BALOBA-1460 file (C-alpha; in Angstrom, 3 decimals):
// residues 353
<rec num="1" residu="m" x="28.910" y="20.522" z="-57.894"/>
<rec num="2" residu="k" x="27.749" y="16.908" z="-57.567"/>
<rec num="3" residu="i" x="28.487" y="12.968" z="-57.221"/>
<rec num="4" residu="l" x="30.933" y="10.563" z="-55.731"/>
<rec num="5" residu="k" x="31.921" y="7.099" z="-56.601"/>
<rec num="6" residu="s" x="32.339" y="5.727" z="-53.073"/>
<rec num="7" residu="i" x="35.541" y="5.305" z="-51.172"/>
<rec num="8" residu="s" x="38.592" y="4.310" z="-53.069"/>
<rec num="9" residu="c" x="41.948" y="5.994" z="-53.068"/>
<rec num="10" residu="l" x="40.520" y="8.313" z="-55.747"/>
<rec num="11" residu="s" x="37.799" y="10.610" z="-54.435"/>
<rec num="12" residu="l" x="36.007" y="12.599" z="-57.130"/>
<rec num="13" residu="i" x="34.661" y="15.961" z="-56.023"/>
<rec num="14" residu="w" x="31.618" y="17.098" z="-57.993"/>
<rec num="15" residu="g" x="31.644" y="20.348" z="-59.890"/>
<rec num="16" residu="l" x="35.060" y="19.378" z="-61.195"/>
<rec num="17" residu="l" x="36.651" y="22.019" z="-59.033"/>
<rec num="18" residu="v" x="39.090" y="19.694" z="-57.390"/>
<rec num="19" residu="f" x="39.773" y="16.051" z="-56.824"/>
<rec num="20" residu="m" x="41.724" y="14.434" z="-54.077"/>
<rec num="21" residu="t" x="43.601" y="11.173" z="-53.948"/>
<rec num="22" residu="g" x="44.780" y="9.268" z="-50.965"/>
<rec num="23" residu="c" x="48.109" y="7.541" z="-50.984"/>
<rec num="24" residu="p" x="48.634" y="4.183" z="-52.702"/>
<rec num="25" residu="q" x="46.927" y="1.210" z="-51.092"/>
<rec num="26" residu="s" x="50.250" y="-0.265" z="-50.047"/>
<rec num="27" residu="a" x="50.811" y="2.764" z="-47.814"/>
<rec num="28" residu="v" x="47.330" y="2.726" z="-46.265"/>
<rec num="29" residu="k" x="46.700" y="0.376" z="-43.362"/>
<rec num="30" residu="t" x="42.921" y="0.796" z="-43.392"/>
<rec num="31" residu="e" x="40.374" y="1.531" z="-46.066"/>
<rec num="32" residu="p" x="39.098" y="5.117" z="-45.925"/>
<rec num="33" residu="r" x="35.450" y="5.548" z="-45.034"/>
<rec num="34" residu="g" x="33.001" y="7.865" z="-46.725"/>
<rec num="35" residu="k" x="29.434" y="9.078" z="-46.498"/>
<rec num="36" residu="i" x="27.379" y="11.045" z="-48.994"/>
<rec num="37" residu="y" x="24.485" y="13.458" z="-48.400"/>
<rec num="38" residu="f" x="22.107" y="14.977" z="-50.951"/>
<rec num="39" residu="t" x="20.249" y="17.210" z="-48.512"/>
<rec num="40" residu="y" x="22.308" y="20.319" z="-47.876"/>
<rec num="41" residu="f" x="22.727" y="23.498" z="-49.938"/>
<rec num="42" residu="d" x="21.187" y="21.967" z="-53.082"/>
<rec num="43" residu="t" x="24.343" y="20.022" z="-53.772"/>
<rec num="44" residu="v" x="26.107" y="16.805" z="-52.899"/>
<rec num="45" residu="s" x="28.182" y="16.614" z="-49.725"/>
<rec num="46" residu="n" x="30.813" y="14.009" z="-48.934"/>
<rec num="47" residu="i" x="32.646" y="13.299" z="-45.703"/>
<rec num="48" residu="y" x="35.693" y="11.028" z="-45.760"/>
<rec num="49" residu="s" x="37.773" y="9.592" z="-42.972"/>
<rec num="50" residu="y" x="41.322" y="8.363" z="-43.444"/>
<rec num="51" residu="a" x="41.832" y="8.087" z="-39.674"/>
<rec num="52" residu="g" x="41.286" y="4.353" z="-39.347"/>
<rec num="53" residu="d" x="38.354" y="4.882" z="-36.988"/>
<rec num="54" residu="s" x="35.682" y="2.237" z="-36.503"/>
<rec num="55" residu="q" x="32.402" y="2.337" z="-38.381"/>
<rec num="56" residu="e" x="30.667" y="3.334" z="-35.154"/>
<rec num="57" residu="e" x="33.097" y="6.206" z="-34.558"/>
<rec num="58" residu="f" x="32.787" y="7.332" z="-38.155"/>
<rec num="59" residu="d" x="28.983" y="7.264" z="-37.990"/>
<rec num="60" residu="e" x="29.015" y="9.318" z="-34.791"/>
<rec num="61" residu="n" x="31.392" y="11.889" z="-36.271"/>
<rec num="62" residu="t" x="29.520" y="12.258" z="-39.536"/>
<rec num="63" residu="a" x="26.248" y="12.592" z="-37.636"/>
<rec num="64" residu="e" x="27.746" y="15.526" z="-35.725"/>
<rec num="65" residu="a" x="28.918" y="17.187" z="-38.946"/>
<rec num="66" residu="a" x="25.592" y="16.529" z="-40.682"/>
<rec num="67" residu="k" x="23.721" y="18.103" z="-37.779"/>
<rec num="68" residu="i" x="25.712" y="21.318" z="-38.218"/>
<rec num="69" residu="l" x="25.261" y="21.319" z="-41.986"/>
<rec num="70" residu="e" x="21.515" y="20.820" z="-41.676"/>
<rec num="71" residu="e" x="21.190" y="23.607" z="-39.134"/>
<rec num="72" residu="y" x="22.983" y="26.119" z="-41.338"/>
<rec num="73" residu="h" x="21.217" y="24.881" z="-44.469"/>
<rec num="74" residu="n" x="17.907" y="25.713" z="-42.804"/>
<rec num="75" residu="l" x="19.130" y="29.083" z="-41.510"/>
<rec num="76" residu="f" x="20.658" y="30.203" z="-44.828"/>
<rec num="77" residu="d" x="17.845" y="29.069" z="-47.144"/>
<rec num="78" residu="i" x="16.547" y="32.020" z="-49.215"/>
<rec num="79" residu="y" x="13.996" y="29.975" z="-51.160"/>
<rec num="80" residu="y" x="12.075" y="28.096" z="-48.462"/>
<rec num="81" residu="e" x="11.070" y="28.663" z="-44.871"/>
<rec num="82" residu="h" x="11.490" y="25.831" z="-42.367"/>
<rec num="83" residu="s" x="9.244" y="24.996" z="-39.449"/>
<rec num="84" residu="g" x="10.375" y="26.562" z="-36.191"/>
<rec num="85" residu="v" x="13.189" y="28.542" z="-37.854"/>
<rec num="86" residu="v" x="13.456" y="32.239" z="-38.664"/>
<rec num="87" residu="n" x="15.792" y="32.014" z="-41.620"/>
<rec num="88" residu="l" x="17.025" y="34.231" z="-44.447"/>
<rec num="89" residu="r" x="13.880" y="33.529" z="-46.446"/>
<rec num="90" residu="t" x="11.792" y="34.805" z="-43.523"/>
<rec num="91" residu="i" x="13.990" y="37.891" z="-43.206"/>
<rec num="92" residu="n" x="13.751" y="38.649" z="-46.934"/>
<rec num="93" residu="l" x="9.966" y="38.287" z="-46.909"/>
<rec num="94" residu="n" x="9.860" y="40.676" z="-43.957"/>
<rec num="95" residu="a" x="12.004" y="43.345" z="-45.660"/>
<rec num="96" residu="g" x="10.746" y="46.775" z="-44.680"/>
<rec num="97" residu="g" x="8.937" y="45.375" z="-41.647"/>
<rec num="98" residu="e" x="9.716" y="45.091" z="-37.967"/>
<rec num="99" residu="p" x="12.897" y="43.443" z="-36.592"/>
<rec num="100" residu="l" x="12.758" y="39.661" z="-36.318"/>
<rec num="101" residu="k" x="14.148" y="37.603" z="-33.451"/>
<rec num="102" residu="v" x="16.683" y="35.115" z="-34.811"/>
<rec num="103" residu="d" x="19.094" y="32.447" z="-33.631"/>
<rec num="104" residu="q" x="22.480" y="33.582" z="-32.283"/>
<rec num="105" residu="k" x="24.142" y="31.565" z="-35.048"/>
<rec num="106" residu="l" x="22.461" y="33.710" z="-37.679"/>
<rec num="107" residu="i" x="23.515" y="36.879" z="-35.862"/>
<rec num="108" residu="d" x="27.128" y="35.655" z="-35.780"/>
<rec num="109" residu="f" x="27.029" y="34.771" z="-39.471"/>
<rec num="110" residu="l" x="25.582" y="38.102" z="-40.600"/>
<rec num="111" residu="l" x="28.079" y="40.016" z="-38.460"/>
<rec num="112" residu="y" x="30.859" y="38.026" z="-40.131"/>
<rec num="113" residu="a" x="29.341" y="38.833" z="-43.528"/>
<rec num="114" residu="k" x="29.512" y="42.533" z="-42.657"/>
<rec num="115" residu="e" x="33.156" y="42.136" z="-41.629"/>
<rec num="116" residu="l" x="33.913" y="40.534" z="-44.983"/>
<rec num="117" residu="y" x="32.134" y="43.357" z="-46.780"/>
<rec num="118" residu="t" x="34.533" y="45.809" z="-45.140"/>
<rec num="119" residu="l" x="37.552" y="43.555" z="-45.662"/>
<rec num="120" residu="t" x="36.876" y="43.198" z="-49.402"/>
<rec num="121" residu="g" x="35.897" y="46.806" z="-50.031"/>
<rec num="122" residu="g" x="32.321" y="45.809" z="-50.755"/>
<rec num="123" residu="e" x="33.135" y="43.064" z="-53.267"/>
<rec num="124" residu="m" x="31.602" y="40.406" z="-50.986"/>
<rec num="125" residu="n" x="28.169" y="41.859" z="-50.264"/>
<rec num="126" residu="v" x="25.351" y="39.648" z="-48.978"/>
<rec num="127" residu="m" x="22.917" y="42.485" z="-49.772"/>
<rec num="128" residu="m" x="23.312" y="41.975" z="-53.532"/>
<rec num="129" residu="g" x="20.141" y="39.890" z="-53.580"/>
<rec num="130" residu="a" x="18.116" y="42.444" z="-55.552"/>
<rec num="131" residu="v" x="20.668" y="42.308" z="-58.390"/>
<rec num="132" residu="l" x="21.310" y="38.577" z="-58.246"/>
<rec num="133" residu="r" x="17.624" y="37.674" z="-58.319"/>
<rec num="134" residu="p" x="16.942" y="38.772" z="-61.948"/>
<rec num="135" residu="w" x="20.106" y="36.974" z="-63.064"/>
<rec num="136" residu="h" x="18.955" y="33.838" z="-61.250"/>
<rec num="137" residu="d" x="15.500" y="34.110" z="-62.817"/>
<rec num="138" residu="c" x="16.958" y="34.449" z="-66.313"/>
<rec num="139" residu="r" x="19.272" y="31.494" z="-65.743"/>
<rec num="140" residu="s" x="16.365" y="29.358" z="-64.525"/>
<rec num="141" residu="a" x="14.210" y="30.401" z="-67.501"/>
<rec num="142" residu="a" x="17.069" y="29.576" z="-69.873"/>
<rec num="143" residu="s" x="17.328" y="26.058" z="-68.484"/>
<rec num="144" residu="e" x="13.628" y="25.559" z="-69.233"/>
<rec num="145" residu="d" x="13.595" y="27.256" z="-72.653"/>
<rec num="146" residu="p" x="17.121" y="27.815" z="-74.024"/>
<rec num="147" residu="a" x="15.903" y="29.058" z="-77.399"/>
<rec num="148" residu="n" x="14.217" y="32.056" z="-75.783"/>
<rec num="149" residu="a" x="16.828" y="32.832" z="-73.152"/>
<rec num="150" residu="t" x="17.375" y="36.481" z="-72.246"/>
<rec num="151" residu="i" x="19.475" y="38.476" z="-69.815"/>
<rec num="152" residu="p" x="18.149" y="41.121" z="-67.410"/>
<rec num="153" residu="s" x="17.700" y="44.550" z="-68.960"/>
<rec num="154" residu="p" x="20.051" y="47.373" z="-67.944"/>
<rec num="155" residu="e" x="17.064" y="49.218" z="-66.521"/>
<rec num="156" residu="v" x="16.091" y="46.336" z="-64.269"/>
<rec num="157" residu="l" x="19.650" y="45.913" z="-63.026"/>
<rec num="158" residu="e" x="20.169" y="49.616" z="-62.454"/>
<rec num="159" residu="e" x="16.993" y="49.844" z="-60.398"/>
<rec num="160" residu="a" x="17.947" y="46.730" z="-58.429"/>
<rec num="161" residu="s" x="21.383" y="48.161" z="-57.645"/>
<rec num="162" residu="k" x="19.724" y="50.952" z="-55.667"/>
<rec num="163" residu="h" x="18.713" y="48.370" z="-53.056"/>
<rec num="164" residu="t" x="22.049" y="46.746" z="-52.223"/>
<rec num="165" residu="s" x="23.591" y="48.881" z="-49.482"/>
<rec num="166" residu="i" x="25.040" y="46.846" z="-46.628"/>
<rec num="167" residu="d" x="23.569" y="49.471" z="-44.296"/>
<rec num="168" residu="l" x="20.104" y="48.165" z="-45.150"/>
<rec num="169" residu="l" x="20.935" y="45.121" z="-43.035"/>
<rec num="170" residu="e" x="20.251" y="46.054" z="-39.414"/>
<rec num="171" residu="i" x="21.578" y="43.705" z="-36.719"/>
<rec num="172" residu="d" x="20.766" y="44.156" z="-33.038"/>
<rec num="173" residu="e" x="23.237" y="41.964" z="-31.155"/>
<rec num="174" residu="e" x="21.720" y="42.691" z="-27.751"/>
<rec num="175" residu="n" x="18.151" y="41.777" z="-28.686"/>
<rec num="176" residu="l" x="19.126" y="39.163" z="-31.293"/>
<rec num="177" residu="t" x="17.079" y="40.759" z="-34.051"/>
<rec num="178" residu="v" x="17.632" y="41.309" z="-37.768"/>
<rec num="179" residu="r" x="15.836" y="43.665" z="-40.113"/>
<rec num="180" residu="i" x="16.166" y="44.724" z="-43.746"/>
<rec num="181" residu="s" x="15.034" y="48.337" z="-43.820"/>
<rec num="182" residu="d" x="14.294" y="48.509" z="-47.575"/>
<rec num="183" residu="p" x="11.329" y="46.412" z="-48.803"/>
<rec num="184" residu="a" x="13.007" y="46.028" z="-52.219"/>
<rec num="185" residu="a" x="16.268" y="44.688" z="-50.761"/>
<rec num="186" residu="s" x="17.167" y="41.075" z="-50.000"/>
<rec num="187" residu="i" x="19.982" y="38.916" z="-48.686"/>
<rec num="188" residu="d" x="21.812" y="36.398" z="-50.869"/>
<rec num="189" residu="v" x="24.618" y="34.408" z="-49.218"/>
<rec num="190" residu="g" x="25.644" y="32.243" z="-52.160"/>
<rec num="191" residu="a" x="29.182" y="33.614" z="-51.949"/>
<rec num="192" residu="l" x="29.619" y="32.717" z="-48.294"/>
<rec num="193" residu="g" x="26.969" y="30.449" z="-46.774"/>
<rec num="194" residu="k" x="28.187" y="27.034" z="-47.880"/>
<rec num="195" residu="g" x="31.804" y="27.752" z="-46.970"/>
<rec num="196" residu="y" x="30.802" y="29.118" z="-43.577"/>
<rec num="197" residu="a" x="28.684" y="26.042" z="-42.832"/>
<rec num="198" residu="t" x="31.518" y="23.779" z="-43.941"/>
<rec num="199" residu="e" x="33.870" y="25.569" z="-41.553"/>
<rec num="200" residu="m" x="31.428" y="25.237" z="-38.654"/>
<rec num="201" residu="a" x="31.052" y="21.501" z="-39.320"/>
<rec num="202" residu="a" x="34.832" y="21.083" z="-39.474"/>
<rec num="203" residu="r" x="35.312" y="22.989" z="-36.231"/>
<rec num="204" residu="r" x="32.790" y="20.743" z="-34.527"/>
<rec num="205" residu="l" x="34.756" y="17.685" z="-35.630"/>
<rec num="206" residu="e" x="38.023" y="19.292" z="-34.525"/>
<rec num="207" residu="s" x="36.506" y="19.948" z="-31.095"/>
<rec num="208" residu="l" x="35.868" y="16.191" z="-30.863"/>
<rec num="209" residu="g" x="39.516" y="15.450" z="-31.587"/>
<rec num="210" residu="v" x="38.866" y="14.270" z="-35.122"/>
<rec num="211" residu="t" x="41.740" y="14.322" z="-37.615"/>
<rec num="212" residu="s" x="42.517" y="12.884" z="-41.073"/>
<rec num="213" residu="y" x="39.034" y="13.821" z="-42.325"/>
<rec num="214" residu="v" x="38.099" y="15.548" z="-45.573"/>
<rec num="215" residu="l" x="34.811" y="17.430" z="-46.008"/>
<rec num="216" residu="n" x="33.666" y="18.108" z="-49.566"/>
<rec num="217" residu="i" x="30.523" y="20.183" z="-49.304"/>
<rec num="218" residu="g" x="29.498" y="20.803" z="-52.886"/>
<rec num="219" residu="g" x="33.067" y="21.479" z="-53.960"/>
<rec num="220" residu="n" x="34.059" y="23.424" z="-50.851"/>
<rec num="221" residu="i" x="36.957" y="21.367" z="-49.539"/>
<rec num="222" residu="r" x="37.915" y="21.477" z="-45.858"/>
<rec num="223" residu="i" x="40.726" y="19.187" z="-44.728"/>
<rec num="224" residu="i" x="41.101" y="18.342" z="-41.045"/>
<rec num="225" residu="g" x="44.699" y="17.481" z="-40.228"/>
<rec num="226" residu="t" x="46.856" y="15.261" z="-42.389"/>
<rec num="227" residu="k" x="46.828" y="11.637" z="-43.472"/>
<rec num="228" residu="p" x="47.918" y="9.248" z="-40.707"/>
<rec num="229" residu="d" x="51.443" y="9.240" z="-42.167"/>
<rec num="230" residu="g" x="51.636" y="13.034" z="-41.871"/>
<rec num="231" residu="s" x="51.341" y="13.754" z="-45.584"/>
<rec num="232" residu="g" x="48.683" y="15.754" z="-47.433"/>
<rec num="233" residu="w" x="46.189" y="15.008" z="-50.176"/>
<rec num="234" residu="l" x="46.745" y="15.485" z="-53.902"/>
<rec num="235" residu="t" x="44.240" y="18.102" z="-55.025"/>
<rec num="236" residu="g" x="43.549" y="19.001" z="-58.635"/>
<rec num="237" residu="i" x="42.386" y="22.469" z="-59.719"/>
<rec num="238" residu="k" x="40.153" y="22.255" z="-62.756"/>
<rec num="239" residu="d" x="41.182" y="23.870" z="-66.018"/>
<rec num="240" residu="p" x="38.304" y="26.341" z="-66.623"/>
<rec num="241" residu="a" x="38.825" y="26.122" z="-70.396"/>
<rec num="242" residu="d" x="38.582" y="22.315" z="-70.583"/>
<rec num="243" residu="s" x="35.122" y="20.778" z="-70.551"/>
<rec num="244" residu="d" x="36.625" y="17.280" z="-70.351"/>
<rec num="245" residu="s" x="37.602" y="17.620" z="-66.693"/>
<rec num="246" residu="a" x="41.299" y="18.347" z="-67.172"/>
<rec num="247" residu="y" x="43.222" y="19.896" z="-64.289"/>
<rec num="248" residu="i" x="45.424" y="22.933" z="-64.634"/>
<rec num="249" residu="e" x="47.491" y="22.377" z="-61.469"/>
<rec num="250" residu="y" x="47.904" y="19.792" z="-58.723"/>
<rec num="251" residu="l" x="48.423" y="20.802" z="-55.106"/>
<rec num="252" residu="n" x="49.426" y="18.959" z="-51.961"/>
<rec num="253" residu="l" x="47.122" y="20.129" z="-49.176"/>
<rec num="254" residu="a" x="46.633" y="19.363" z="-45.484"/>
<rec num="255" residu="n" x="44.811" y="21.060" z="-42.618"/>
<rec num="256" residu="t" x="43.334" y="23.780" z="-44.827"/>
<rec num="257" residu="s" x="40.460" y="24.552" z="-47.181"/>
<rec num="258" residu="c" x="40.284" y="24.936" z="-50.940"/>
<rec num="259" residu="v" x="37.521" y="26.778" z="-52.797"/>
<rec num="260" residu="t" x="37.358" y="27.631" z="-56.502"/>
<rec num="261" residu="s" x="35.030" y="30.035" z="-58.297"/>
<rec num="262" residu="g" x="34.868" y="29.748" z="-62.073"/>
<rec num="263" residu="i" x="32.973" y="30.660" z="-65.211"/>
<rec num="264" residu="y" x="32.079" y="26.999" z="-65.774"/>
<rec num="265" residu="e" x="30.094" y="26.508" z="-62.551"/>
<rec num="266" residu="r" x="26.670" y="28.030" z="-63.301"/>
<rec num="267" residu="f" x="25.979" y="29.751" z="-66.588"/>
<rec num="268" residu="f" x="23.577" y="30.097" z="-69.479"/>
<rec num="269" residu="t" x="23.922" y="31.190" z="-73.111"/>
<rec num="270" residu="v" x="22.132" y="33.992" z="-74.949"/>
<rec num="271" residu="g" x="22.930" y="34.779" z="-78.573"/>
<rec num="272" residu="g" x="26.062" y="32.678" z="-78.444"/>
<rec num="273" residu="v" x="27.408" y="34.532" z="-75.393"/>
<rec num="274" residu="q" x="27.927" y="32.659" z="-72.133"/>
<rec num="275" residu="y" x="26.834" y="34.428" z="-68.935"/>
<rec num="276" residu="h" x="28.148" y="33.003" z="-65.658"/>
<rec num="277" residu="h" x="26.813" y="33.638" z="-62.153"/>
<rec num="278" residu="i" x="29.512" y="35.827" z="-60.552"/>
<rec num="279" residu="i" x="28.240" y="39.375" z="-60.903"/>
<rec num="280" residu="d" x="30.447" y="42.474" z="-60.748"/>
<rec num="281" residu="k" x="28.914" y="45.068" z="-58.427"/>
<rec num="282" residu="d" x="30.173" y="47.909" z="-60.631"/>
<rec num="283" residu="t" x="28.988" y="46.674" z="-64.038"/>
<rec num="284" residu="l" x="26.066" y="44.531" z="-62.735"/>
<rec num="285" residu="m" x="27.184" y="41.994" z="-65.341"/>
<rec num="286" residu="p" x="29.187" y="38.762" z="-65.030"/>
<rec num="287" residu="s" x="32.739" y="39.674" z="-64.049"/>
<rec num="288" residu="e" x="35.264" y="39.498" z="-66.889"/>
<rec num="289" residu="h" x="38.544" y="39.573" z="-64.962"/>
<rec num="290" residu="f" x="39.246" y="35.820" z="-64.703"/>
<rec num="291" residu="a" x="38.149" y="32.361" z="-65.783"/>
<rec num="292" residu="s" x="38.681" y="30.933" z="-62.298"/>
<rec num="293" residu="v" x="40.047" y="31.866" z="-58.897"/>
<rec num="294" residu="s" x="41.151" y="29.263" z="-56.339"/>
<rec num="295" residu="v" x="41.761" y="30.179" z="-52.707"/>
<rec num="296" residu="i" x="43.665" y="28.179" z="-50.111"/>
<rec num="297" residu="t" x="43.298" y="29.199" z="-46.464"/>
<rec num="298" residu="k" x="42.353" y="27.448" z="-43.220"/>
<rec num="299" residu="n" x="38.916" y="29.065" z="-42.811"/>
<rec num="300" residu="s" x="36.511" y="27.669" z="-45.412"/>
<rec num="301" residu="g" x="34.117" y="30.596" z="-44.977"/>
<rec num="302" residu="l" x="36.880" y="33.080" z="-45.743"/>
<rec num="303" residu="a" x="38.043" y="30.971" z="-48.700"/>
<rec num="304" residu="d" x="34.508" y="30.880" z="-50.102"/>
<rec num="305" residu="a" x="34.039" y="34.628" z="-49.764"/>
<rec num="306" residu="l" x="37.466" y="35.478" z="-51.176"/>
<rec num="307" residu="s" x="37.100" y="33.184" z="-54.187"/>
<rec num="308" residu="t" x="34.129" y="35.318" z="-55.246"/>
<rec num="309" residu="a" x="35.499" y="38.707" z="-54.186"/>
<rec num="310" residu="l" x="38.850" y="38.160" z="-55.919"/>
<rec num="311" residu="f" x="37.031" y="37.031" z="-59.062"/>
<rec num="312" residu="t" x="35.548" y="40.527" z="-59.376"/>
<rec num="313" residu="m" x="38.793" y="42.406" z="-58.648"/>
<rec num="314" residu="s" x="41.865" y="43.103" z="-60.728"/>
<rec num="315" residu="y" x="44.890" y="40.912" z="-60.063"/>
<rec num="316" residu="e" x="46.780" y="43.846" z="-58.558"/>
<rec num="317" residu="d" x="43.972" y="44.756" z="-56.177"/>
<rec num="318" residu="g" x="43.340" y="41.119" z="-55.299"/>
<rec num="319" residu="l" x="47.006" y="40.442" z="-54.568"/>
<rec num="320" residu="a" x="47.143" y="43.510" z="-52.337"/>
<rec num="321" residu="l" x="44.081" y="42.282" z="-50.454"/>
<rec num="322" residu="v" x="45.343" y="38.751" z="-49.769"/>
<rec num="323" residu="t" x="48.774" y="40.088" z="-48.837"/>
<rec num="324" residu="s" x="47.154" y="42.350" z="-46.253"/>
<rec num="325" residu="i" x="45.119" y="39.449" z="-44.832"/>
<rec num="326" residu="g" x="47.988" y="36.968" z="-44.617"/>
<rec num="327" residu="e" x="47.927" y="33.149" z="-44.674"/>
<rec num="328" residu="v" x="45.866" y="33.154" z="-47.874"/>
<rec num="329" residu="d" x="47.147" y="31.707" z="-51.138"/>
<rec num="330" residu="v" x="45.531" y="32.161" z="-54.515"/>
<rec num="331" residu="l" x="45.666" y="30.856" z="-58.070"/>
<rec num="332" residu="w" x="44.133" y="33.170" z="-60.645"/>
<rec num="333" residu="v" x="43.520" y="31.771" z="-64.160"/>
<rec num="334" residu="t" x="42.881" y="34.276" z="-66.937"/>
<rec num="335" residu="h" x="40.672" y="33.748" z="-69.976"/>
<rec num="336" residu="e" x="43.838" y="33.230" z="-71.995"/>
<rec num="337" residu="g" x="44.951" y="30.430" z="-69.680"/>
<rec num="338" residu="e" x="47.680" y="32.417" z="-67.912"/>
<rec num="339" residu="k" x="48.252" y="31.339" z="-64.316"/>
<rec num="340" residu="l" x="48.972" y="33.978" z="-61.705"/>
<rec num="341" residu="m" x="49.660" y="32.908" z="-58.149"/>
<rec num="342" residu="t" x="50.975" y="33.860" z="-54.751"/>
<rec num="343" residu="d" x="54.376" y="32.577" z="-53.662"/>
<rec num="344" residu="g" x="52.693" y="30.312" z="-51.124"/>
<rec num="345" residu="m" x="50.570" y="28.755" z="-53.854"/>
<rec num="346" residu="k" x="53.688" y="27.995" z="-55.879"/>
<rec num="347" residu="a" x="55.041" y="26.066" z="-52.894"/>
<rec num="348" residu="l" x="51.917" y="23.874" z="-52.826"/>
<rec num="349" residu="i" x="52.168" y="22.753" z="-56.453"/>
<rec num="350" residu="t" x="53.087" y="19.120" z="-56.934"/>
<rec num="351" residu="e" x="53.130" y="16.502" z="-59.678"/>
<rec num="352" residu="q" x="50.186" y="14.219" z="-60.344"/>
<rec num="353" residu="q" x="50.712" y="10.874" z="-58.601"/>
């Protein structure tokens, strides 16, 4: 999920998940502003303003958003510790040890993660770290030496799966402590962290009265308000079967978020078989239900979590879940290219402009 070509009416969003276009120049009274960051969540982040604000106002607003993104980047990091911060890396290293005092923001996030675990019937589980780690290691090794790429053995995965219970994550709200009770267990928030941080940054901007802004945090799109003329942005959903950046549908979106999970995002090949990064908790292998799942809902954290959870569920079960939640629209794309969608998603489809 990476790179932008500055601020024109066409804004490219890296990862080829979506792209967004503003309206024609003749309809825009001021040039949109944009800023790019390479610091957060190992991806590229872009913040755009179509509000007609001054450079000074834009700089102040983006600084506020960047502050939030940096804070959550440091808290959610599972690979590195950061000075003065007890983060997820610290908690993982301490697995099996005594409870650790953490920031209230981390408590709130992990409580939300537990809520999502219940909501999705365990499909969105931040305690899958023990299973995801060997897959990550194999993917990293494959990037270094593709000719000798391997996948984790069934024995390794089966043993790892014994250390993924959500109950292993102990949260003490009163004392602000977190503990993983099993020394072989670990937290991995790849299915939620970036979307949650994006939502927190957007809410900070909304609290400042900001509107007509678009946040693209590594492909997690969060739109604040509408364009100044009240319209939305053209948003393209990538065709997961097309490596040449084709789009399978175009949507008109405003005041919402859009997150896509797909087989093309992170993968490696072994023996001619492609293995992507979205792991089914039941098979411990890459999920085979869909080629991509796109979720539209206001909360970017929920959209991020659901895009992964729905990817590992049947269409029938996934549709029942989003129907029960409400105000969530989904586009499922099968490996055969069939498009399944909620009625609300159908209403968002538009022609390319």
